[in-house]
Legacy VTK file of the C-alpha trace (Angstrom):
# vtk DataFile Version 3.0
C-alpha trace
ASCII
DATASET POLYDATA
POINTS 225 float
-13.254 179.264 -54.271
-13.700 178.411 -57.852
-11.875 175.351 -59.339
-9.175 176.583 -61.480
-7.341 175.819 -64.884
-8.094 172.693 -66.457
-10.535 171.613 -63.694
-13.303 174.572 -64.111
-15.695 173.403 -66.483
-19.598 174.742 -67.188
-21.217 171.453 -65.842
-18.981 171.542 -63.155
-19.522 175.127 -62.043
-23.177 174.811 -62.305
-23.238 171.108 -60.564
-21.484 172.595 -57.344
-22.143 175.861 -57.021
-25.814 175.551 -57.356
-25.212 172.660 -54.791
-23.267 174.623 -52.606
-26.099 177.552 -52.186
-28.646 175.172 -51.511
-26.577 173.197 -49.103
-25.933 175.855 -46.587
-29.669 176.878 -46.920
-30.590 173.398 -46.408
-27.938 173.370 -43.462
-29.548 176.347 -41.810
-33.042 175.851 -42.486
-33.242 179.533 -43.703
-33.191 180.993 -47.237
-30.258 183.209 -46.294
-28.851 185.515 -49.191
-25.986 184.575 -51.336
-23.782 187.384 -52.989
-20.799 186.492 -55.326
-18.201 187.613 -56.808
-18.313 187.013 -60.889
-15.400 185.026 -61.851
-11.798 186.354 -62.614
-10.406 187.174 -66.065
-7.129 186.188 -67.222
-5.607 185.679 -71.014
-5.622 182.446 -72.209
-9.109 180.962 -70.861
-11.667 180.952 -73.522
-14.471 179.461 -71.657
-14.442 182.437 -68.809
-17.324 184.226 -71.002
-19.788 181.186 -70.786
-18.956 180.556 -67.060
-19.120 184.479 -66.183
-22.382 184.290 -68.244
-23.828 181.555 -66.821
-22.950 183.147 -63.284
-25.077 186.268 -64.198
-28.179 184.313 -65.143
-27.795 182.176 -61.460
-29.506 185.469 -60.412
-32.647 184.934 -62.457
-33.099 181.142 -61.456
-32.042 181.486 -57.959
-33.735 183.525 -55.220
-31.737 185.963 -52.823
-28.653 185.541 -54.776
-26.675 188.661 -56.308
-23.377 188.746 -58.613
-20.709 191.711 -58.495
-18.995 192.548 -61.585
-15.575 193.399 -61.364
-13.748 193.252 -64.581
-13.106 197.316 -64.398
-10.929 196.531 -61.565
-8.451 194.580 -62.921
-5.313 195.857 -65.131
-4.529 193.435 -67.927
-0.922 194.181 -67.798
-0.892 193.473 -63.898
-2.869 189.838 -64.831
-0.123 189.072 -67.597
2.698 189.375 -65.163
0.884 187.614 -62.247
-2.444 185.853 -62.344
-3.349 186.407 -58.561
-4.414 189.808 -59.250
-7.300 188.129 -61.601
-8.420 186.883 -58.283
-7.503 189.924 -55.802
-7.639 193.189 -57.774
-6.041 195.761 -56.435
-9.077 197.955 -55.856
-10.143 195.881 -53.496
-12.469 198.895 -51.893
-15.185 199.280 -55.093
-15.061 195.597 -54.407
-16.550 195.242 -51.445
-18.931 198.591 -52.006
-20.057 196.747 -54.589
-21.304 193.986 -52.294
-22.694 195.918 -49.919
-25.017 197.894 -52.504
-26.242 194.650 -52.761
-26.945 193.829 -48.788
-28.298 197.421 -48.573
-30.574 196.923 -51.468
-32.101 193.739 -51.168
-32.015 193.236 -47.309
-32.296 196.624 -45.756
-34.261 198.081 -48.685
-32.117 200.987 -48.710
-32.587 203.608 -51.703
-28.979 202.821 -53.416
-28.177 201.991 -57.189
-28.389 198.129 -56.544
-25.731 196.948 -59.567
-24.377 198.037 -62.752
-26.643 197.708 -66.057
-28.691 194.692 -66.222
-29.655 193.174 -69.525
-33.142 193.423 -69.767
-34.439 192.789 -73.562
-32.844 192.852 -76.937
-35.425 193.851 -79.285
-34.848 193.985 -83.576
-37.156 196.647 -86.153
-36.135 196.887 -89.419
-32.344 197.761 -89.440
-31.989 198.118 -85.606
-31.883 196.528 -82.526
-32.197 198.190 -79.472
-30.919 196.804 -75.996
-32.951 197.676 -72.670
-31.097 197.305 -69.148
-32.272 197.340 -65.798
-30.677 199.784 -63.359
-29.569 201.686 -66.532
-29.898 205.606 -65.363
-27.011 207.456 -66.674
-25.815 204.782 -68.975
-22.739 206.043 -70.222
-19.077 204.524 -71.263
-16.260 204.264 -68.400
-13.800 205.968 -70.673
-15.530 208.407 -72.405
-14.618 206.381 -75.446
-16.975 204.615 -78.097
-19.000 201.516 -76.793
-16.808 198.181 -77.274
-17.366 194.629 -77.172
-20.583 194.263 -78.626
-21.140 191.582 -81.430
-24.015 189.924 -83.370
-24.700 186.720 -84.889
-27.663 184.904 -87.326
-28.908 181.717 -86.184
-25.410 180.065 -87.747
-24.095 181.612 -83.800
-21.159 183.270 -85.623
-20.657 186.371 -84.057
-19.492 189.722 -85.777
-18.025 192.907 -83.822
-20.652 195.747 -84.078
-20.787 199.449 -83.399
-23.381 200.343 -80.727
-24.457 204.183 -79.701
-26.521 205.274 -76.482
-29.626 206.504 -76.820
-31.830 207.618 -73.488
-30.153 205.180 -71.327
-30.610 202.062 -74.082
-27.972 200.669 -76.316
-28.972 201.040 -79.952
-27.339 198.680 -82.706
-27.222 199.528 -86.442
-26.794 195.989 -88.139
-26.935 196.605 -91.751
-23.665 195.318 -93.919
-22.843 193.243 -90.601
-25.752 190.585 -90.362
-28.265 189.977 -92.556
-30.407 188.585 -89.914
-29.719 189.035 -86.297
-30.968 186.440 -83.781
-28.342 186.877 -80.784
-26.214 189.556 -79.351
-23.526 189.498 -76.840
-21.251 191.398 -74.753
-17.685 191.289 -73.200
-17.446 187.837 -74.379
-13.674 187.349 -74.340
-11.283 186.241 -71.598
-10.090 189.520 -70.361
-13.527 191.892 -71.707
-12.272 195.292 -72.402
-15.827 196.178 -72.039
-16.527 199.793 -71.192
-20.747 200.180 -70.748
-21.638 201.614 -67.146
-24.715 203.077 -65.369
-24.584 206.862 -63.931
-22.566 205.335 -60.665
-19.738 203.997 -63.037
-20.961 200.212 -62.151
-20.194 197.586 -65.259
-22.370 195.432 -67.154
-21.482 191.698 -67.086
-20.921 189.952 -70.050
-23.991 188.371 -71.367
-25.371 186.457 -74.368
-28.773 186.756 -75.511
-31.383 186.492 -77.857
-32.997 189.422 -79.968
-36.728 189.518 -80.378
-38.495 191.055 -82.678
-40.572 194.268 -82.245
-41.795 197.531 -83.822
-40.496 200.385 -81.718
-39.035 204.248 -83.343
-36.069 206.237 -82.284
-36.454 209.973 -82.118
-33.665 211.758 -79.833
-30.030 212.367 -80.167
-27.397 210.086 -80.156
-24.840 209.869 -77.568
-21.811 208.475 -78.918
LINES 1 226
225 0 1 2 3 4 5 6 7 8 9 10 11 12 13 14 15 16 17 18 19 20 21 22 23 24 25 26 27 28 29 30 31 32 33 34 35 36 37 38 39 40 41 42 43 44 45 46 47 48 49 50 51 52 53 54 55 56 57 58 59 60 61 62 63 64 65 66 67 68 69 70 71 72 73 74 75 76 77 78 79 80 81 82 83 84 85 86 87 88 89 90 91 92 93 94 95 96 97 98 99 100 101 102 103 104 105 106 107 108 109 110 111 112 113 114 115 116 117 118 119 120 121 122 123 124 125 126 127 128 129 130 131 132 133 134 135 136 137 138 139 140 141 142 143 144 145 146 147 148 149 150 151 152 153 154 155 156 157 158 159 160 161 162 163 164 165 166 167 168 169 170 171 172 173 174 175 176 177 178 179 180 181 182 183 184 185 186 187 188 189 190 191 192 193 194 195 196 197 198 199 200 201 202 203 204 205 206 207 208 209 210 211 212 213 214 215 216 217 218 219 220 221 222 223 224
């Protein structure tokens, strides 16, 4: 499990969780796969987005690891009544199936969608930002409403909420009148996120914060709101 409350900090998580993975592999003398559940969501813990984002990046930094995102299986009202629901969501079957996807794809080479959309790259051209994802086939919103929880910031790292739309399995943001020179984009950056971006398997996108690159591109397709 993870430290809780005042004990949990980014340095603690980075040090102990990375050491834990390396330790079990050293003990067994084998590159064992490690699959983990992204940290819980609960109101009143502003450090949680930072920790969730670091756990997302761990997949890039260590081999044979995978993370399950599960914020969509937790009800905000339930967590407010009892914090235990943040650790033990009622929809546990869905969480278990998401772990199975990781193993089926990574270890057994099955033709399954491994996870929800995973941030790949954000590029800027003129007044638009284009965000690409891996595992993005059928990109849509989980509730049929407009995209929520996207934010942009300039070099001062002050973030502002922005409207975003889906075009051909990518997210497009028009940043005019929001940020003059956008350098960073983030998603789901709350202790209890209501982000609704999913792929065609209805698997959710993790919290992320990334830099925006400059690159030319042209958009000629119909926008899905």
